[in-house]
Legacy VTK file of the C-alpha trace (Angstrom):
# vtk DataFile Version 3.0
C-alpha trace
ASCII
DATASET POLYDATA
POINTS 223 float
7.590 -19.771 2.038
5.451 -21.286 -0.692
4.390 -19.942 -4.088
0.605 -19.612 -4.018
-1.719 -18.715 -6.881
-5.166 -17.348 -6.035
-7.769 -17.808 -8.779
-10.457 -15.184 -8.340
-12.314 -12.415 -10.127
-12.908 -10.284 -7.036
-10.838 -7.283 -5.969
-10.900 -7.944 -2.224
-8.865 -10.763 -0.627
-10.405 -14.222 -0.964
-8.702 -15.497 2.176
-7.753 -12.587 4.476
-5.546 -14.761 6.685
-3.093 -15.195 3.795
-1.981 -11.597 4.220
-0.591 -12.484 7.648
1.525 -15.395 6.365
4.997 -15.245 4.746
3.989 -16.847 1.441
4.446 -15.412 -2.041
0.981 -14.754 -3.439
-0.118 -14.081 -7.003
-3.642 -13.520 -8.285
-4.985 -14.765 -11.620
-8.430 -14.244 -13.189
-10.784 -17.138 -12.487
-12.332 -17.675 -15.881
-11.903 -20.049 -18.811
-10.580 -17.293 -21.081
-7.431 -16.968 -18.948
-6.945 -20.661 -18.263
-4.142 -21.065 -20.809
-2.153 -18.351 -19.023
-2.390 -19.821 -15.519
1.223 -19.720 -14.246
2.898 -22.510 -12.324
2.524 -22.495 -8.553
3.027 -24.859 -5.639
-0.572 -24.452 -4.526
-3.743 -23.266 -6.274
-6.361 -21.448 -4.197
-9.762 -21.347 -5.904
-12.402 -18.769 -5.006
-15.725 -20.567 -4.423
-17.292 -17.936 -2.191
-20.220 -16.981 -4.418
-19.967 -18.474 -7.910
-20.082 -22.157 -6.974
-20.945 -23.426 -10.453
-18.087 -21.441 -11.975
-15.696 -22.645 -9.273
-16.626 -26.276 -9.935
-16.020 -25.779 -13.657
-12.680 -24.089 -12.944
-11.516 -27.041 -10.839
-12.385 -29.449 -13.638
-10.732 -27.294 -16.301
-7.533 -26.951 -14.294
-7.197 -30.714 -13.929
-8.062 -31.265 -17.598
-5.411 -28.736 -18.578
-2.806 -30.753 -16.681
-2.305 -28.631 -13.562
-1.152 -31.028 -10.855
-0.528 -28.609 -7.980
-2.659 -29.171 -4.866
-5.947 -27.260 -5.007
-7.434 -25.519 -1.971
-11.062 -24.431 -2.282
-12.161 -21.368 -0.284
-15.867 -21.293 0.562
-18.352 -19.492 2.775
-20.225 -21.229 5.581
-23.310 -21.454 3.373
-21.398 -22.935 0.460
-20.115 -25.944 2.393
-23.262 -27.982 1.745
-22.989 -27.514 -2.035
-19.502 -28.910 -2.615
-18.429 -32.527 -3.055
-15.287 -34.551 -3.710
-16.132 -34.892 -7.396
-15.054 -31.287 -7.901
-11.454 -32.493 -7.811
-10.045 -30.196 -5.111
-7.624 -31.461 -2.450
-8.880 -29.569 0.591
-11.478 -26.960 1.544
-11.212 -23.977 3.865
-13.697 -21.424 5.165
-12.960 -17.802 4.273
-13.029 -16.979 7.981
-10.192 -19.398 8.830
-7.423 -17.830 10.890
-3.705 -17.687 10.020
-2.757 -20.776 12.048
-5.342 -23.027 10.413
-4.659 -21.585 6.973
-0.901 -22.139 7.277
-1.417 -25.669 8.612
-3.652 -26.590 5.670
-1.115 -25.182 3.207
1.773 -27.074 4.814
-0.174 -30.327 4.870
-1.159 -30.021 1.219
2.387 -29.245 0.134
3.727 -32.070 2.255
1.352 -34.590 0.692
2.309 -33.440 -2.774
6.000 -33.623 -1.982
6.281 -29.947 -2.873
7.406 -28.512 0.435
10.548 -26.422 0.184
13.657 -27.585 2.036
14.074 -25.866 5.394
17.739 -25.155 4.633
19.299 -23.775 1.462
23.064 -23.729 0.871
24.659 -22.075 -2.145
27.592 -19.756 -2.934
28.690 -19.646 0.704
25.197 -18.668 1.853
23.268 -20.840 4.322
19.593 -20.017 4.769
17.534 -21.657 7.484
13.851 -21.116 6.819
12.744 -22.558 10.155
14.641 -19.899 12.133
14.462 -17.162 9.482
18.226 -16.795 9.635
20.974 -16.530 7.035
24.742 -16.905 7.268
27.618 -16.071 4.945
30.508 -18.502 5.435
29.167 -19.237 8.892
28.803 -15.601 9.960
25.255 -14.404 10.720
23.710 -11.829 8.388
21.626 -9.142 10.058
18.728 -9.038 7.592
15.303 -7.466 7.768
12.316 -9.706 7.117
11.978 -8.577 3.471
15.723 -8.820 2.855
15.589 -12.382 4.133
12.595 -13.201 1.923
14.296 -11.705 -1.131
17.544 -13.591 -0.524
15.656 -16.824 0.162
13.568 -16.469 -2.989
16.562 -15.807 -5.247
18.671 -18.545 -3.641
15.937 -21.154 -4.118
15.878 -20.295 -7.843
19.645 -20.084 -8.554
20.761 -18.629 -11.900
17.188 -17.805 -12.889
16.678 -14.194 -13.912
13.695 -12.361 -12.415
12.359 -9.024 -13.530
11.647 -6.397 -10.911
7.936 -6.874 -11.543
8.208 -10.629 -10.883
10.113 -10.086 -7.649
7.659 -7.437 -6.500
4.752 -9.811 -7.139
6.323 -12.990 -5.745
8.170 -11.589 -2.714
6.071 -8.601 -1.701
2.725 -10.098 -2.768
-0.179 -9.128 -4.972
-1.562 -6.571 -2.503
1.618 -4.467 -2.392
1.164 -1.142 -4.166
4.751 0.160 -4.120
6.801 0.604 -7.283
9.615 -1.553 -8.636
12.174 0.839 -7.120
11.419 -0.984 -3.849
13.178 -4.038 -5.318
16.270 -2.009 -6.261
16.471 -0.500 -2.770
16.283 -3.905 -1.083
18.837 -5.430 -3.466
21.229 -2.549 -2.719
20.807 -3.015 1.037
21.199 -6.768 0.740
24.408 -6.400 -1.270
25.779 -3.988 1.330
25.256 -6.612 4.033
26.910 -9.295 1.883
30.019 -7.129 1.709
32.713 -8.535 -0.563
30.327 -11.317 -1.607
27.844 -8.819 -3.060
28.331 -10.284 -6.546
26.197 -13.243 -5.446
23.188 -11.073 -6.306
23.791 -10.431 -9.992
22.279 -7.771 -12.216
21.155 -8.656 -15.731
21.114 -5.367 -17.578
17.684 -4.179 -18.712
16.094 -7.334 -17.253
16.449 -7.792 -13.505
18.326 -9.839 -10.910
19.528 -13.387 -10.267
21.349 -15.431 -7.647
24.785 -16.381 -8.989
26.169 -19.806 -8.193
29.824 -19.966 -7.175
31.912 -22.517 -5.366
32.798 -21.479 -1.822
36.385 -20.497 -2.654
35.222 -18.193 -5.450
32.596 -16.666 -3.204
35.209 -15.983 -0.509
37.467 -14.197 -2.995
34.718 -11.636 -3.738
LINES 1 224
223 0 1 2 3 4 5 6 7 8 9 10 11 12 13 14 15 16 17 18 19 20 21 22 23 24 25 26 27 28 29 30 31 32 33 34 35 36 37 38 39 40 41 42 43 44 45 46 47 48 49 50 51 52 53 54 55 56 57 58 59 60 61 62 63 64 65 66 67 68 69 70 71 72 73 74 75 76 77 78 79 80 81 82 83 84 85 86 87 88 89 90 91 92 93 94 95 96 97 98 99 100 101 102 103 104 105 106 107 108 109 110 111 112 113 114 115 116 117 118 119 120 121 122 123 124 125 126 127 128 129 130 131 132 133 134 135 136 137 138 139 140 141 142 143 144 145 146 147 148 149 150 151 152 153 154 155 156 157 158 159 160 161 162 163 164 165 166 167 168 169 170 171 172 173 174 175 176 177 178 179 180 181 182 183 184 185 186 187 188 189 190 191 192 193 194 195 196 197 198 199 200 201 202 203 204 205 206 207 208 209 210 211 212 213 214 215 216 217 218 219 220 221 222
């Protein structure tokens, strides 16, 4: 699962196939006024569906501002003839691309940039295998739902970092999810129940949010 940032000013999805992939998606306004607030991401997706001149300027501004993440340009069939390598993007994709092609392009871009996440994460007695979407606690399988797995994976790949409920809702559930932050609390509670005596691995920071606590294996076993 990669952290993707979509730069667009439109309300509807720029790349519909993204909604069918297990990536964390955030949306940021595609204009110069918001350039200073562009958050970090593993991959930038730039909307070039209609405003080609603005999209070209955005690509240049992002590179000038020091953003080094791979840049994927999304265009319409008619816009293909107007773009060129001088824009500074790393790859281009038609809006009509399907999930398989979209995911392949994302993986290739991340691989070239050396930004692909490890397929296995091990911390605090937890082993997470992204390739098989499975998680184990001290070698015993955890029976997790898809969202519980995504939440655990996201927290474990950012150990000790505190996330607000709003951040988790945006990064794990995605920008198009309209549920409230209580959804995060419910999933954390269920995840802790499945961790049993090791439930302290998912820590609460009062009045802020949640984090993945790092322990050595012996400490984690003690509960």
